[in-house]
FIROZA-360349 format. One line per field, with one value per residue (C-alpha): residue number from 1; residue in three letters; chain; y, x, z. Coordinates in nm, 4 decimals. Layout:
N
drenvex = [NUM,...]
bake = [ALA,...]
loza = [A,...]
y = [Y,...]
x = [X,...]
z = [Z,...]
This chain:
85
drenvex = [1,2,3,4,5,6,7,8,9,10,11,12,13,14,15,16,17,18,19,20,21,22,23,24,25,26,27,28,29,30,31,32,33,34,35,36,37,38,39,40,41,42,43,44,45,46,47,48,49,50,51,52,53,54,55,56,57,58,59,60,61,62,63,64,65,66,67,68,69,70,71,72,73,74,75,76,77,78,79,80,81,82,83,84,85]
bake = [MET,ALA,SER,ASP,PHE,GLU,LYS,PRO,ASP,LYS,VAL,HIS,THR,LEU,PHE,LYS,GLU,GLU,ILE,GLU,LEU,ALA,GLY,THR,VAL,VAL,TRP,ASN,GLY,PRO,VAL,GLY,VAL,PHE,GLU,MET,ASP,LYS,PHE,ALA,VAL,GLY,THR,ASN,GLU,VAL,ALA,LYS,ALA,LEU,ALA,GLU,THR,ASP,ALA,VAL,THR,VAL,ILE,GLY,GLY,GLY,ASP,SER,ALA,ALA,ALA,VAL,ASN,ASN,LEU,GLY,PHE,GLY,ASP,LYS,MET,THR,HIS,ILE,SER,THR,GLY,GLY,GLY]
loza = [A,A,A,A,A,A,A,A,A,A,A,A,A,A,A,A,A,A,A,A,A,A,A,A,A,A,A,A,A,A,A,A,A,A,A,A,A,A,A,A,A,A,A,A,A,A,A,A,A,A,A,A,A,A,A,A,A,A,A,A,A,A,A,A,A,A,A,A,A,A,A,A,A,A,A,A,A,A,A,A,A,A,A,A,A]
y = [-2.0332,-1.8535,-2.0143,-2.0553,-1.7412,-1.5290,-1.3968,-1.3013,-0.9870,-0.9294,-0.9151,-0.6549,-0.4469,-0.4653,-0.3832,-0.0794,0.0658,0.0374,0.2343,0.4763,0.5274,0.5173,0.8271,0.6333,0.2909,0.1036,-0.1863,-0.4547,-0.7288,-0.8214,-0.9808,-1.3449,-1.4175,-1.1310,-1.2122,-1.4464,-1.2824,-1.5217,-1.4371,-1.0597,-0.9230,-0.8845,-0.6763,-0.4812,-0.3737,-0.3336,-0.0786,0.1194,0.1630,0.3179,0.5212,0.6742,0.7479,1.0990,0.8669,0.8708,0.5780,0.4047,0.0880,-0.1262,-0.3368,-0.4728,-0.6864,-0.3857,-0.1323,-0.3572,-0.4114,-0.0171,0.0941,-0.1634,-0.0837,0.2842,0.3864,0.4890,0.8470,0.8166,0.6844,0.9129,0.7035,0.3826,0.2035,-0.0682,-0.1324,-0.4565,-0.6924]
x = [-0.1983,-0.0617,0.2402,0.2943,0.4951,0.2867,-0.0878,-0.3341,-0.3406,-0.6286,-0.4491,-0.2250,-0.4937,-0.6467,-0.3217,-0.2782,-0.6295,-0.5689,-0.2033,-0.4019,-0.6080,-0.3386,-0.1866,0.1458,0.2455,0.5367,0.6112,0.9102,0.9807,0.8983,0.6090,0.7033,1.0568,1.1281,1.4762,1.3200,1.1759,0.9191,0.8114,0.8663,0.5687,0.4001,0.7201,0.7071,0.3637,0.3795,0.7083,0.5287,0.2257,0.4471,0.6268,0.2794,0.1192,0.1047,0.1347,0.4144,0.6365,0.8731,1.0575,1.2060,1.4386,1.7395,1.5087,1.2734,1.5337,1.6906,1.3747,1.2491,1.6423,1.6595,1.3308,1.4323,1.1619,1.4043,1.3753,0.9778,1.0237,0.9694,1.2492,1.4492,1.5856,1.8472,1.8854,1.7934,1.8230]
z = [-2.2709,-1.9669,-1.7963,-1.4125,-1.4244,-1.6489,-1.6137,-1.8833,-2.0481,-1.8488,-1.5671,-1.6484,-1.7449,-1.3851,-1.2648,-1.4953,-1.3803,-1.0293,-1.0632,-1.2819,-0.9380,-0.7022,-0.5269,-0.4442,-0.5102,-0.3699,-0.5718,-0.4244,-0.6391,-1.0380,-1.1777,-1.2801,-1.4207,-1.5947,-1.7176,-1.9579,-2.2193,-2.2565,-1.8950,-1.8654,-1.9859,-1.6551,-1.5307,-1.7999,-1.8370,-1.4591,-1.4926,-1.8019,-1.6090,-1.3105,-1.5660,-1.7213,-1.3669,-1.1977,-0.8764,-0.6312,-0.7315,-0.5102,-0.6346,-0.3829,-0.3844,-0.6976,-0.8727,-0.9269,-0.9470,-1.2514,-1.4541,-1.4321,-1.5631,-1.7883,-1.9612,-1.9679,-1.7083,-1.4094,-1.4624,-1.4377,-1.0987,-0.7814,-0.5678,-0.6634,-0.3552,-0.3953,-0.0326,0.0901,0.3994]
C-alpha cells in the first residue's frame, strides 16, 4: 500500500516514460521523503531515469543535488545547481 509520501509503481513508470520523451528536464525537488528508505523509491526512480536519458538534465536545489549525488548519478547529469534563495 502506498503511503502519503510515496506513489505506486505505475506512476514511476509514467514519469520514466515522460523523461524518455523529453529533450530537456529540469528537476527541482525530490519525490517524497527520500531521506527515509521506505519513502525513497520515487526519488530513486526519477534520478535513475534522468541518469539513463539522453536529454539535457538540470538538477536544481540542494536536496535534489544530494539525492542524485548520493545515488551515484551526479556525473550523469548535464548541470547540478546548489544555489538557492
